[in-house]
N, CA, C and O of each residue as an XYZ file, in Angstrom:
928
protein
N      38.757     -6.178    -60.405
C      39.242     -4.861    -60.821
C      39.060     -3.856    -59.685
O      38.013     -3.824    -59.039
N      40.081     -3.042    -59.446
C      40.006     -2.063    -58.381
C      38.968     -0.988    -58.688
O      38.687     -0.676    -59.845
N      38.404     -0.431    -57.608
C      37.381      0.608    -57.750
C      37.910      1.790    -58.551
O      37.185      2.359    -59.368
N      39.177      2.166    -58.325
C      39.749      3.316    -59.032
C      39.752      3.085    -60.536
O      39.467      3.998    -61.311
N      40.082      1.842    -60.954
C      40.108      1.532    -62.378
C      38.712      1.543    -62.984
O      38.518      1.995    -64.113
N      37.736      1.040    -62.223
C      36.356      1.048    -62.693
C      35.887      2.477    -62.888
O      35.201      2.788    -63.862
N      36.263      3.351    -61.950
C      35.858      4.757    -62.022
C      36.454      5.429    -63.249
O      35.770      6.169    -63.955
N      37.740      5.166    -63.500
C      38.416      5.766    -64.659
C      37.757      5.309    -65.953
O      37.516      6.123    -66.845
N      37.463      4.015    -66.065
C      36.829      3.487    -67.269
C      35.443      4.091    -67.452
O      35.064      4.455    -68.565
N      34.685      4.200    -66.359
C      33.338      4.745    -66.429
C      33.362      6.188    -66.916
O      32.565      6.578    -67.769
N      34.285      6.979    -66.367
C      34.391      8.376    -66.768
C      34.777      8.485    -68.235
O      34.257      9.339    -68.954
N      35.702      7.610    -68.690
C      36.143      7.643    -70.086
C      34.966      7.444    -71.034
O      34.812      8.182    -72.007
N      34.136      6.442    -70.747
C      33.016      6.157    -71.624
C      31.904      7.192    -71.494
O      31.043      7.300    -72.368
N      31.925      7.948    -70.406
C      30.882      8.954    -70.201
C      31.283     10.325    -70.724
O      30.470     11.248    -70.710
N      32.517     10.476    -71.185
C      32.981     11.787    -71.627
C      32.117     12.407    -72.726
O      31.852     13.608    -72.672
N      31.665     11.633    -73.727
C      30.805     12.249    -74.745
C      29.527     12.810    -74.155
O      29.074     13.887    -74.542
N      28.938     12.068    -73.203
C      27.721     12.539    -72.535
C      28.037     13.768    -71.713
O      27.274     14.734    -71.711
N      29.166     13.738    -71.010
C      29.570     14.877    -70.172
C      29.731     16.132    -71.016
O      29.291     17.209    -70.614
N      30.360     16.003    -72.186
C      30.580     17.155    -73.049
C      29.260     17.782    -73.464
O      29.130     19.005    -73.530
N      28.290     16.933    -73.742
C      26.988     17.451    -74.160
C      26.298     18.172    -73.012
O      25.655     19.200    -73.223
N      26.425     17.644    -71.801
C      25.730     18.246    -70.668
C      26.357     19.554    -70.236
O      25.758     20.291    -69.452
N      27.552     19.865    -70.728
C      28.154     21.144    -70.374
C      27.505     22.313    -71.109
O      27.758     23.474    -70.791
N      26.680     21.999    -72.079
C      25.987     23.040    -72.826
C      24.824     23.548    -71.980
O      23.665     23.201    -72.209
N      25.165     24.378    -70.997
C      24.197     24.833    -70.021
C      23.169     25.769    -70.639
O      22.006     25.750    -70.238
N      23.565     26.575    -71.592
C      22.674     27.559    -72.174
C      22.368     27.204    -73.624
O      23.188     26.594    -74.311
N      21.203     27.586    -74.073
C      20.812     27.370    -75.456
C      20.112     28.614    -75.966
O      19.415     29.292    -75.212
N      20.297     28.919    -77.253
C      19.662     30.106    -77.819
C      18.193     29.856    -78.104
O      17.432     30.803    -78.303
N      17.777     28.576    -78.126
C      16.394     28.236    -78.397
C      15.626     28.024    -77.097
O      16.133     27.438    -76.141
N      14.406     28.511    -77.089
C      13.553     28.332    -75.927
C      13.074     26.883    -75.863
O      12.788     26.269    -76.891
N      12.992     26.350    -74.662
C      12.536     24.977    -74.503
C      11.046     24.859    -74.814
O      10.287     25.815    -74.655
N      10.649     23.684    -75.256
C       9.241     23.365    -75.487
C       8.940     22.061    -74.752
O       9.599     21.045    -74.970
N       7.938     22.106    -73.884
C       7.560     20.896    -73.153
C       6.283     20.313    -73.750
O       5.435     21.030    -74.282
N       6.172     18.994    -73.645
C       5.022     18.290    -74.185
C       4.442     17.380    -73.105
O       5.174     16.809    -72.297
N       3.122     17.256    -73.104
C       2.476     16.346    -72.183
C       2.528     16.820    -70.743
O       2.466     18.016    -70.460
N       2.643     15.855    -69.839
C       2.619     16.134    -68.404
C       3.914     15.684    -67.750
O       4.782     15.100    -68.398
N       4.031     15.964    -66.462
C       5.217     15.520    -65.721
C       5.265     13.996    -65.636
O       6.341     13.416    -65.496
N       4.102     13.345    -65.720
C       4.035     11.885    -65.657
C       4.197     11.222    -67.019
O       4.591     10.059    -67.103
N       3.898     11.954    -68.081
C       3.955     11.370    -69.419
C       4.237     12.490    -70.415
O       3.312     13.070    -70.982
N       5.506     12.791    -70.624
C       5.840     13.914    -71.476
C       7.250     13.842    -72.018
O       7.963     12.854    -71.842
N       7.631     14.918    -72.681
C       8.985     15.018    -73.224
C       9.371     16.490    -73.296
O       8.574     17.371    -72.973
N      10.610     16.744    -73.726
C      11.153     18.097    -73.706
C      12.028     18.328    -74.931
O      12.761     17.434    -75.355
N      11.951     19.516    -75.493
C      12.850     19.921    -76.568
C      13.695     21.096    -76.093
O      13.205     21.971    -75.379
N      14.960     21.113    -76.488
C      15.892     22.186    -76.131
C      16.034     22.343    -74.616
O      16.010     23.455    -74.089
N      16.181     21.222    -73.936
C      16.376     21.269    -72.492
C      17.662     21.994    -72.122
O      18.616     22.023    -72.899
N      17.677     22.575    -70.933
C      18.832     23.336    -70.447
C      19.412     22.629    -69.221
O      18.674     22.276    -68.301
N      20.719     22.423    -69.206
C      21.386     21.798    -68.068
C      21.739     22.859    -67.030
O      22.373     23.864    -67.352
N      21.332     22.634    -65.803
C      21.637     23.585    -64.740
C      23.136     23.602    -64.450
O      23.793     22.569    -64.576
N      23.684     24.746    -64.066
C      25.110     24.805    -63.719
C      25.410     23.940    -62.505
O      24.551     23.736    -61.647
N      26.617     23.440    -62.440
C      27.013     22.553    -61.339
C      27.039     23.268    -60.002
O      26.751     22.664    -58.969
N      27.380     24.544    -60.010
C      27.473     25.288    -58.754
C      27.366     26.783    -59.011
O      27.582     27.259    -60.125
N      27.030     27.506    -57.957
C      26.984     28.964    -57.986
C      27.477     29.483    -56.651
O      28.020     28.714    -55.856
N      27.304     30.758    -56.387
C      27.805     31.350    -55.148
C      27.178     30.724    -53.901
O      27.835     30.604    -52.867
N      25.912     30.327    -53.999
C      25.226     29.812    -52.802
C      24.517     28.486    -53.048
O      23.649     28.095    -52.268
N      24.879     27.790    -54.128
C      24.235     26.505    -54.403
C      25.199     25.569    -55.111
O      26.182     25.993    -55.718
N      24.886     24.283    -55.013
C      25.643     23.241    -55.715
C      24.668     22.180    -56.209
O      23.524     22.103    -55.760
N      25.148     21.365    -57.141
C      24.401     20.199    -57.587
C      24.629     19.061    -56.595
O      25.600     19.076    -55.839
N      23.756     18.101    -56.601
C      23.846     16.995    -55.648
C      25.051     16.098    -55.864
O      25.554     15.514    -54.905
N      25.542     15.967    -57.129
C      26.710     15.112    -57.380
C      27.129     15.236    -58.838
O      26.302     15.486    -59.716
N      28.436     15.057    -59.087
C      28.928     15.142    -60.459
C      28.348     14.046    -61.342
O      28.284     14.205    -62.561
N      27.927     12.943    -60.748
C      27.343     11.848    -61.523
C      26.087     12.321    -62.255
O      25.849     11.945    -63.403
N      25.293     13.142    -61.586
C      24.085     13.649    -62.210
C      24.392     14.455    -63.460
O      23.673     14.361    -64.454
N      25.457     15.247    -63.416
C      25.861     16.048    -64.561
C      26.366     15.166    -65.689
O      25.979     15.346    -66.844
N      27.223     14.218    -65.360
C      27.818     13.353    -66.373
C      26.764     12.535    -67.117
O      26.849     12.353    -68.332
N      25.777     12.048    -66.379
C      24.753     11.215    -67.000
C      23.547     12.021    -67.483
O      22.504     11.452    -67.804
N      23.691     13.337    -67.534
C      22.664     14.174    -68.125
C      21.352     14.184    -67.380
O      20.286     14.173    -67.997
N      21.413     14.204    -66.035
C      20.201     14.132    -65.226
C      19.848     15.477    -64.584
O      19.099     15.515    -63.608
N      20.377     16.574    -65.120
C      20.104     17.891    -64.532
C      19.568     18.874    -65.567
O      19.882     20.064    -65.532
N      18.746     18.357    -66.496
C      18.142     19.214    -67.512
C      16.743     19.655    -67.103
O      16.001     18.903    -66.470
N      16.394     20.889    -67.473
C      15.074     21.436    -67.195
C      14.616     22.296    -68.372
O      15.393     22.574    -69.285
N      13.386     22.702    -68.345
C      12.853     23.672    -69.295
C      13.593     24.996    -69.096
O      13.952     25.339    -67.969
N      13.822     25.734    -70.167
C      14.570     26.992    -70.068
C      13.915     27.988    -69.106
O      14.621     28.709    -68.400
N      12.588     28.041    -69.067
C      11.905     28.926    -68.125
C      12.190     28.516    -66.687
O      12.399     29.362    -65.818
N      12.195     27.212    -66.449
C      12.459     26.697    -65.101
C      13.891     27.023    -64.684
O      14.137     27.370    -63.528
N      14.831     26.914    -65.614
C      16.227     27.255    -65.308
C      16.331     28.707    -64.867
O      17.019     29.006    -63.890
N      15.661     29.617    -65.571
C      15.691     31.030    -65.216
C      15.080     31.264    -63.844
O      15.572     32.083    -63.068
N      14.010     30.545    -63.552
C      13.355     30.686    -62.251
C      14.290     30.229    -61.125
O      14.456     30.923    -60.122
N      14.889     29.063    -61.308
C      15.765     28.506    -60.271
C      16.960     29.420    -60.011
O      17.280     29.719    -58.860
N      17.612     29.857    -61.076
C      18.787     30.703    -60.923
C      18.403     32.087    -60.393
O      19.157     32.692    -59.631
N      17.246     32.579    -60.792
C      16.774     33.860    -60.276
C      16.509     33.802    -58.782
O      16.798     34.751    -58.052
N      15.954     32.676    -58.330
C      15.697     32.507    -56.900
C      17.000     32.473    -56.110
O      17.095     33.072    -55.039
N      17.995     31.781    -56.631
C      19.288     31.731    -55.937
C      19.920     33.120    -55.861
O      20.560     33.456    -54.865
N      19.747     33.919    -56.896
C      20.265     35.289    -56.870
C      19.587     36.094    -55.769
O      20.245     36.846    -55.051
N      18.284     35.940    -55.637
C      17.545     36.638    -54.583
C      18.017     36.200    -53.207
O      18.181     37.025    -52.307
N      18.233     34.901    -53.045
C      18.646     34.358    -51.751
C      20.040     34.824    -51.338
O      20.356     34.867    -50.149
N      20.861     35.167    -52.303
C      22.177     35.720    -51.981
C      22.031     37.009    -51.186
O      22.902     37.358    -50.390
N      20.927     37.715    -51.405
C      20.678     38.989    -50.717
C      19.860     38.776    -49.447
O      20.195     39.307    -48.388
N      18.780     37.993    -49.561
C      17.876     37.821    -48.420
C      18.384     36.812    -47.387
O      18.078     36.925    -46.200
N      19.168     35.816    -47.852
C      19.690     34.779    -46.949
C      21.176     34.578    -47.225
O      21.578     33.506    -47.676
N      21.996     35.590    -46.961
C      23.421     35.533    -47.359
C      24.244     34.454    -46.669
O      25.319     34.098    -47.153
N      23.760     33.926    -45.541
C      24.535     32.906    -44.822
C      24.070     31.483    -45.133
O      24.598     30.523    -44.572
N      23.092     31.343    -46.018
C      22.516     30.033    -46.302
C      23.063     29.452    -47.601
O      23.352     30.180    -48.550
N      23.199     28.128    -47.626
C      23.622     27.429    -48.837
C      22.541     26.420    -49.226
O      21.801     25.920    -48.379
N      22.467     26.132    -50.535
C      21.394     25.297    -51.056
C      21.949     24.265    -52.026
O      23.039     24.426    -52.576
N      21.174     23.196    -52.227
C      21.597     22.118    -53.124
C      20.390     21.589    -53.889
O      19.368     21.242    -53.296
N      20.519     21.531    -55.211
C      19.451     20.915    -55.988
C      19.846     19.482    -56.325
O      21.021     19.123    -56.263
N      18.860     18.669    -56.682
C      19.117     17.260    -56.962
C      18.628     16.893    -58.363
O      18.902     17.618    -59.320
N      17.915     15.787    -58.496
C      17.489     15.294    -59.796
C      16.505     16.255    -60.465
O      15.654     16.847    -59.800
N      16.629     16.404    -61.787
C      15.684     17.237    -62.524
C      15.066     16.439    -63.684
O      13.872     16.138    -63.651
N      15.852     16.097    -64.695
C      15.327     15.343    -65.822
C      16.345     15.232    -66.931
O      17.459     15.741    -66.814
N      15.966     14.568    -68.008
C      16.848     14.354    -69.156
C      16.690     15.470    -70.184
O      15.691     16.189    -70.179
N      17.671     15.610    -71.056
C      17.659     16.680    -72.044
C      16.409     16.650    -72.917
O      15.845     17.695    -73.241
N      15.980     15.446    -73.297
C      14.795     15.299    -74.137
C      13.585     14.812    -73.346
O      12.577     14.407    -73.924
N      13.692     14.855    -72.022
C      12.574     14.417    -71.199
C      12.345     12.924    -71.295
O      13.269     12.159    -71.573
N      11.106     12.511    -71.062
C      10.768     11.097    -71.126
C      10.976     10.390    -69.796
O      11.236     11.025    -68.774
N      10.859      9.066    -69.825
C      10.962      8.259    -68.612
C      12.279      8.535    -67.899
O      13.344      8.572    -68.515
N      12.178      8.730    -66.578
C      13.331      9.152    -65.780
C      13.379      8.306    -64.507
O      13.035      8.771    -63.420
N      13.807      7.066    -64.666
C      13.834      6.146    -63.525
C      14.839      6.606    -62.474
O      15.883      7.156    -62.825
N      14.540      6.390    -61.179
C      13.370      5.681    -60.636
C      12.153      6.573    -60.410
O      11.170      6.134    -59.815
N      12.207      7.810    -60.875
C      11.101      8.745    -60.649
C       9.887      8.385    -61.500
O      10.019      7.812    -62.581
N       8.714      8.727    -60.999
C       7.484      8.512    -61.750
C       7.092      9.762    -62.541
O       6.211      9.716    -63.400
N       7.758     10.878    -62.238
C       7.476     12.122    -62.949
C       8.772     12.620    -63.605
O       9.531     11.810    -64.137
N       9.040     13.923    -63.581
C      10.277     14.501    -64.136
C      10.402     14.260    -65.643
O      11.519     14.151    -66.148
N       9.292     14.174    -66.367
C       9.366     13.783    -67.774
C       9.334     14.934    -68.776
O       9.706     14.743    -69.933
N       8.897     16.128    -68.361
C       8.781     17.201    -69.350
C       9.524     18.482    -68.979
O       9.208     19.562    -69.478
N      10.516     18.349    -68.099
C      11.372     19.485    -67.774
C      10.831     20.438    -66.739
O      11.425     21.490    -66.502
N       9.711     20.100    -66.111
C       9.082     21.010    -65.153
C       9.181     20.536    -63.704
O       8.677     21.205    -62.802
N       9.820     19.397    -63.472
C       9.950     18.844    -62.120
C      11.392     18.958    -61.642
O      12.332     18.641    -62.371
N      11.545     19.415    -60.412
C      12.886     19.572    -59.840
C      12.875     19.124    -58.390
O      11.978     19.481    -57.626
N      13.882     18.337    -58.015
C      14.092     17.967    -56.614
C      15.138     18.887    -56.013
O      16.172     19.155    -56.625
N      14.861     19.369    -54.806
C      15.822     20.176    -54.060
C      16.132     19.465    -52.753
O      15.220     19.092    -52.016
N      17.420     19.273    -52.461
C      17.788     18.660    -51.189
C      17.402     19.619    -50.065
O      17.539     20.836    -50.190
N      16.923     19.052    -48.980
C      16.462     19.860    -47.862
C      17.619     20.635    -47.235
O      18.637     20.034    -46.891
N      17.488     21.955    -47.077
C      18.554     22.723    -46.412
C      18.703     22.256    -44.965
O      17.714     21.939    -44.304
N      19.924     22.217    -44.487
C      20.162     21.764    -43.114
C      21.182     22.661    -42.418
O      21.915     23.419    -43.053
N      21.202     22.548    -41.102
C      22.240     23.191    -40.298
C      22.923     22.110    -39.482
O      22.325     21.076    -39.182
N      24.174     22.351    -39.123
C      24.915     21.399    -38.307
C      24.693     21.673    -36.821
O      23.835     22.476    -36.457
N      25.458     21.015    -35.975
C      25.285     21.167    -34.536
C      25.600     22.576    -34.049
O      25.137     22.980    -32.983
N      26.378     23.323    -34.818
C      26.706     24.703    -34.459
C      25.671     25.697    -34.997
O      25.776     26.903    -34.773
N      24.672     25.170    -35.710
C      23.670     26.049    -36.287
C      24.086     26.682    -37.592
O      23.442     27.620    -38.063
N      25.161     26.179    -38.186
C      25.670     26.723    -39.445
C      24.979     26.054    -40.627
O      24.733     24.848    -40.610
N      24.671     26.832    -41.641
C      24.069     26.292    -42.856
C      25.115     25.489    -43.622
O      26.167     26.010    -43.991
N      24.811     24.219    -43.856
C      25.738     23.329    -44.556
C      24.943     22.497    -45.559
O      23.714     22.456    -45.523
N      25.672     21.840    -46.448
C      25.016     20.989    -47.434
C      24.764     19.599    -46.848
O      25.628     19.030    -46.181
N      23.598     19.074    -47.102
C      23.309     17.696    -46.732
C      24.220     16.780    -47.543
O      24.303     16.937    -48.762
N      24.909     15.825    -46.907
C      25.835     14.959    -47.646
C      25.099     14.120    -48.688
O      24.096     13.475    -48.384
N      25.604     14.138    -49.902
C      25.011     13.337    -50.979
C      26.137     12.614    -51.703
O      26.963     13.245    -52.363
N      26.170     11.296    -51.582
C      27.248     10.518    -52.174
C      26.749      9.126    -52.545
O      25.585      8.789    -52.328
N      27.655      8.321    -53.110
C      27.288      7.005    -53.610
C      26.744      6.074    -52.523
O      25.935      5.190    -52.806
N      27.185      6.273    -51.290
C      26.818      5.353    -50.228
C      25.474      5.672    -49.581
O      24.987      4.899    -48.757
N      24.873      6.800    -49.943
C      23.516      7.083    -49.447
C      22.570      7.389    -50.611
O      21.628      8.170    -50.474
N      22.841      6.754    -51.763
C      22.031      6.919    -52.971
C      21.928      8.389    -53.358
O      20.850      8.892    -53.674
N      23.077      9.068    -53.326
C      23.166     10.488    -53.675
C      22.230     11.336    -52.819
O      21.685     12.341    -53.276
N      22.056     10.909    -51.572
C      21.245     11.654    -50.612
C      19.832     11.133    -50.470
O      19.181     11.388    -49.457
N      19.350     10.416    -51.452
C      17.954      9.967    -51.444
C      17.667      8.868    -50.420
O      16.506      8.563    -50.150
N      18.704      8.278    -49.858
C      18.511      7.234    -48.854
C      18.392      7.804    -47.444
O      18.017      7.088    -46.515
N      18.704      9.072    -47.280
C      18.659      9.709    -45.953
C      17.231      9.734    -45.427
O      16.289      9.982    -46.179
N      17.076      9.477    -44.134
C      15.768      9.521    -43.485
C      15.842     10.416    -42.250
O      16.569     10.123    -41.301
N      15.082     11.510    -42.274
C      14.990     12.371    -41.105
C      13.948     11.814    -40.139
O      13.002     11.144    -40.554
N      14.127     12.094    -38.850
C      13.114     11.649    -37.899
C      11.920     12.603    -37.935
O      11.890     13.535    -38.739
N      10.951     12.370    -37.074
C       9.718     13.144    -37.115
C       9.897     14.576    -36.639
O       8.974     15.386    -36.731
N      11.092     14.891    -36.127
C      11.403     16.266    -35.723
C      12.363     16.937    -36.702
O      12.863     18.033    -36.447
N      12.613     16.263    -37.825
C      13.481     16.849    -38.845
C      14.954     16.750    -38.523
O      15.727     17.642    -38.871
N      15.357     15.671    -37.860
C      16.772     15.491    -37.516
C      17.320     14.214    -38.140
O      16.619     13.211    -38.271
N      18.601     14.280    -38.523
C      19.312     13.134    -39.066
C      20.773     13.262    -38.659
O      21.462     14.197    -39.066
N      21.235     12.316    -37.853
C      22.606     12.341    -37.333
C      22.909     13.723    -36.744
O      22.231     14.157    -35.814
N      23.926     14.421    -37.279
C      24.298     15.729    -36.714
C      23.618     16.896    -37.436
O      23.996     18.054    -37.261
N      22.622     16.574    -38.238
C      21.964     17.618    -39.018
C      20.504     17.755    -38.611
O      19.875     16.803    -38.149
N      19.978     18.969    -38.795
C      18.536     19.184    -38.643
C      18.076     20.086    -39.777
O      18.806     20.960    -40.246
N      16.849     19.847    -40.198
C      16.315     20.606    -41.329
C      16.223     22.087    -40.973
O      15.744     22.457    -39.901
N      16.687     22.915    -41.887
C      16.590     24.365    -41.728
C      15.297     24.809    -42.407
O      15.291     25.191    -43.577
N      14.209     24.752    -41.652
C      12.903     25.072    -42.218
C      12.816     26.537    -42.648
O      12.110     26.864    -43.602
N      13.531     27.412    -41.948
C      13.533     28.828    -42.343
C      14.149     29.000    -43.727
O      13.616     29.726    -44.567
N      15.283     28.322    -43.960
C      15.943     28.416    -45.267
C      15.084     27.789    -46.357
O      15.011     28.299    -47.475
N      14.442     26.690    -46.023
C      13.575     26.033    -46.994
C      12.397     26.934    -47.352
O      12.038     27.055    -48.524
N      11.797     27.562    -46.348
C      10.696     28.481    -46.602
C      11.129     29.649    -47.460
O      10.419     30.045    -48.385
N      12.303     30.209    -47.156
C      12.823     31.337    -47.929
C      13.058     30.928    -49.385
O      12.802     31.701    -50.309
N      13.546     29.705    -49.571
C      13.800     29.215    -50.922
C      12.508     29.077    -51.714
O      12.443     29.485    -52.874
N      11.485     28.507    -51.099
C      10.213     28.325    -51.791
C       9.561     29.664    -52.126
O       8.980     29.827    -53.199
N       9.656     30.614    -51.210
C       9.127     31.956    -51.479
C       9.869     32.584    -52.658
O       9.256     33.175    -53.546
N      11.192     32.448    -52.654
C      12.001     33.005    -53.742
C      11.664     32.338    -55.072
O      11.614     33.006    -56.104
N      11.434     31.026    -55.055
C      11.060     30.313    -56.275
C       9.711     30.806    -56.805
O       9.541     31.000    -58.009
N       8.762     31.005    -55.897
C       7.445     31.463    -56.317
C       7.513     32.866    -56.915
O       6.923     33.126    -57.964
N       8.223     33.758    -56.257
C       8.329     35.132    -56.757
C       9.098     35.186    -58.071
O       8.774     35.979    -58.955
N      10.122     34.336    -58.197
C      10.872     34.284    -59.456
C       9.988     33.731    -60.575
O      10.114     34.138    -61.730
N       9.096     32.805    -60.230
C       8.157     32.258    -61.208
C       7.225     33.346    -61.720
O       6.984     33.456    -62.923
N       6.709     34.141    -60.807
C       5.789     35.208    -61.197
C       6.467     36.223    -62.108
O       5.833     36.765    -63.013
N       7.753     36.483    -61.875
C       8.490     37.414    -62.737
C       8.553     36.898    -64.172
O       8.599     37.680    -65.121
N       8.556     35.572    -64.318
C       8.586     34.956    -65.640
C       7.172     34.699    -66.167
O       6.993     34.047    -67.195
N       6.156     35.229    -65.439
C       4.747     34.998    -65.765
C       4.431     33.508    -65.750
O       3.646     33.013    -66.558
N       5.058     32.809    -64.814
C       4.821     31.390    -64.589
C       4.366     31.211    -63.145
O       4.066     32.187    -62.458
N       4.315     29.962    -62.688
C       3.894     29.717    -61.312
C       4.435     28.373    -60.855
O       5.094     27.662    -61.613
N       4.147     28.036    -59.607
C       4.457     26.718    -59.055
C       3.155     25.940    -58.982
O       2.182     26.397    -58.382
N       3.140     24.766    -59.592
C       1.912     23.975    -59.605
C       1.695     23.249    -58.288
O       0.577     23.208    -57.773
N       2.769     22.674    -57.741
C       2.635     21.974    -56.461
C       4.011     21.683    -55.884
O       5.025     21.712    -56.581
N       4.011     21.402    -54.586
C       5.227     21.006    -53.879
C       4.940     19.719    -53.121
O       3.920     19.606    -52.441
N       5.835     18.756    -53.239
C       5.744     17.519    -52.467
C       6.777     17.572    -51.357
O       7.979     17.664    -51.609
N       6.291     17.513    -50.123
C       7.165     17.483    -48.950
C       6.418     16.727    -47.859
O       5.204     16.867    -47.713
N       7.139     15.940    -47.109
C       6.536     15.072    -46.095
C       5.449     15.799    -45.292
O       5.753     16.774    -44.605
N       4.185     15.345    -45.364
C       3.094     15.996    -44.629
C       3.335     16.077    -43.121
O       2.840     16.990    -42.461
N       4.092     15.127    -42.580
C       4.372     15.138    -41.146
C       5.286     16.302    -40.781
O       5.186     16.852    -39.684
N       6.185     16.682    -41.706
C       7.129     17.772    -41.438
C       6.618     19.136    -41.904
O       7.191     20.166    -41.548
N       5.562     19.148    -42.684
C       5.042     20.414    -43.189
C       4.686     21.428    -42.097
O       4.933     22.620    -42.283
N       4.112     20.998    -40.960
C       3.785     21.978    -39.914
C       4.983     22.786    -39.436
O       4.835     23.963    -39.105
N       6.172     22.177    -39.392
C       7.375     22.908    -38.989
C       7.667     24.028    -39.984
O       8.078     25.123    -39.602
N       7.447     23.737    -41.263
C       7.678     24.727    -42.308
C       6.679     25.875    -42.183
O       7.037     27.043    -42.341
N       5.436     25.533    -41.900
C       4.396     26.548    -41.822
C       4.505     27.420    -40.571
O       3.905     28.493    -40.507
N       5.257     26.965    -39.593
C       5.452     27.749    -38.370
C       6.538     28.809    -38.516
O       6.714     29.645    -37.630
N       7.263     28.778    -39.624
C       8.297     29.789    -39.844
C       7.647     31.100    -40.270
O       6.439     31.157    -40.501
N       8.453     32.146    -40.371
C       7.929     33.455    -40.790
C       7.406     33.425    -42.217
O       6.656     34.311    -42.627
N       7.809     32.388    -42.987
C       7.382     32.274    -44.376
C       6.075     31.496    -44.511
O       5.493     31.434    -45.594
N       5.621     30.909    -43.418
C       4.425     30.080    -43.445
C       3.199     30.739    -44.057
O       2.573     30.147    -44.936
N       2.831     31.950    -43.623
C       1.636     32.595    -44.185
C       1.712     32.772    -45.702
O       0.721     32.566    -46.404
N       2.882     33.153    -46.204
C       3.036     33.329    -47.658
C       2.888     31.985    -48.362
O       2.200     31.884    -49.377
N       3.532     30.956    -47.825
C       3.472     29.638    -48.441
C       2.042     29.117    -48.465
O       1.598     28.569    -49.473
N       1.326     29.282    -47.373
C      -0.055     28.809    -47.292
C      -0.953     29.521    -48.288
O      -1.886     28.928    -48.829
N      -0.672     30.779    -48.527
C      -1.516     31.593    -49.399
C      -1.220     31.389    -50.885
O      -2.108     31.555    -51.721
N       0.028     31.029    -51.220
C       0.424     31.054    -52.634
C       0.872     29.723    -53.222
O       0.916     29.586    -54.444
N       1.206     28.738    -52.393
C       1.757     27.493    -52.919
C       0.929     26.303    -52.448
O       0.574     26.194    -51.274
N       0.633     25.420    -53.390
C      -0.125     24.213    -53.068
C       0.831     23.095    -52.644
O       1.732     22.717    -53.392
N       0.619     22.575    -51.436
C       1.401     21.446    -50.941
C       0.535     20.187    -50.953
O      -0.628     20.213    -50.548
N       1.118     19.091    -51.420
C       0.394     17.820    -51.379
C       0.184     17.425    -49.920
O       1.128     17.438    -49.130
N      -1.037     17.078    -49.564
C      -1.360     16.763    -48.172
C      -1.197     15.284    -47.841
O      -1.169     14.901    -46.672
N      -1.091     14.464    -48.868
C      -0.904     13.038    -48.640
C       0.494     12.630    -49.075
O       1.035     13.155    -50.048
N       1.067     11.690    -48.341
C       2.389     11.200    -48.687
C       2.342     10.448    -50.013
O       1.441      9.642    -50.247
N       3.317     10.718    -50.877
C       3.395     10.009    -52.151
C       4.148      8.695    -51.957
O       4.373      8.263    -50.827
N       4.535      8.068    -53.059
C       5.165      6.744    -52.972
C       6.528      6.784    -52.305
O       7.016      5.756    -51.836
N       7.157      7.970    -52.253
C       8.360      8.150    -51.436
C       8.071      9.280    -50.452
O       7.197     10.114    -50.693
N       8.798      9.303    -49.360
C       8.449     10.189    -48.261
C       8.648     11.674    -48.550
O       7.841     12.497    -48.118
N       9.699     12.026    -49.267
C      10.035     13.432    -49.527
C      10.338     14.171    -48.218
O       9.660     15.133    -47.857
N      11.356     13.704    -47.531
C      11.818     14.391    -46.320
C      13.235     14.917    -46.508
O      13.562     16.009    -46.045
N      14.079     14.137    -47.190
C      15.449     14.576    -47.460
C      15.491     15.517    -48.672
O      16.500     16.171    -48.934
N      14.386     15.566    -49.393
C      14.268     16.505    -50.515
C      12.812     16.928    -50.664
O      11.905     16.255    -50.175
N      12.603     18.045    -51.340
C      11.247     18.457    -51.683
C      11.161     18.600    -53.193
O      12.063     19.128    -53.845
N      10.061     18.119    -53.721
C       9.826     18.058    -55.159
C       8.950     19.235    -55.559
O       7.901     19.468    -54.959
N       9.383     19.976    -56.577
C       8.626     21.127    -57.054
C       8.253     20.923    -58.522
O       9.115     20.675    -59.365
N       6.963     21.032    -58.810
C       6.485     21.029    -60.187
C       6.128     22.447    -60.561
O       5.317     23.086    -59.892
N       6.729     22.942    -61.628
C       6.473     24.307    -62.077
C       5.334     24.321    -63.095
O       5.111     23.349    -63.816
N       4.629     25.433    -63.133
C       3.479     25.580    -64.021
C       3.892     26.397    -65.247
O       3.925     27.627    -65.218
N       4.204     25.674    -66.319
C       4.624     26.269    -67.584
C       3.762     25.648    -68.687
O       3.602     24.428    -68.705
N       3.205     26.435    -69.599
C       2.371     25.891    -70.663
C       3.140     24.891    -71.535
O       4.273     25.150    -71.942
N       2.512     23.756    -71.812
C       3.126     22.733    -72.650
C       2.233     22.411    -73.846
O       1.032     22.684    -73.846
N       2.852     21.829    -74.848
C       2.113     21.427    -76.041
C       1.311     20.148    -75.770
O       0.621     19.652    -76.661
């Protein structure tokens, strides 16, 4: 069977799921249970596919319902992007995997179970120094297969540590506005010094906890953020 036919059939059978995931907003506040490693979620909110300065990693994530978060987390993420439109008007951003509508096991991730974990693709610039989106498609595992070198370079792209720092600062400040916080950030310890050398470094060091040891995956093509929201 041709790839085009397989794609059409797959989309057809996924339409009911797709319709449900279009319900980006809910009148009910989300309730999280347990932890990011062992938890669940009620009234999850699906993040929008795109905005003025951000996009989702791939339409597949939306169709299969992999972009749900706690309602507080959704407000924080979107609030940060609004701030970045003003503070970083030339920068673009991309979020990746978040979680399922009802939480629970979220393979291949070991966390992302209660709506408080979000992956963000690393901001990059091209050879001209322009802010562009890191390519995320079927042939590189939706971006998760990308490997940056020890200087933050991959093919014609290099990590935009300034944009990443600005994003994390915006996320933290947006969290505080919601009377929430950031519990931790996972990002490759080898690349963290580049981030801390930016103008945002002092703020990040003072307000955000970064994991100092590498986890089971490197976290170089993306950074993982766990938000601090009270759960049942």
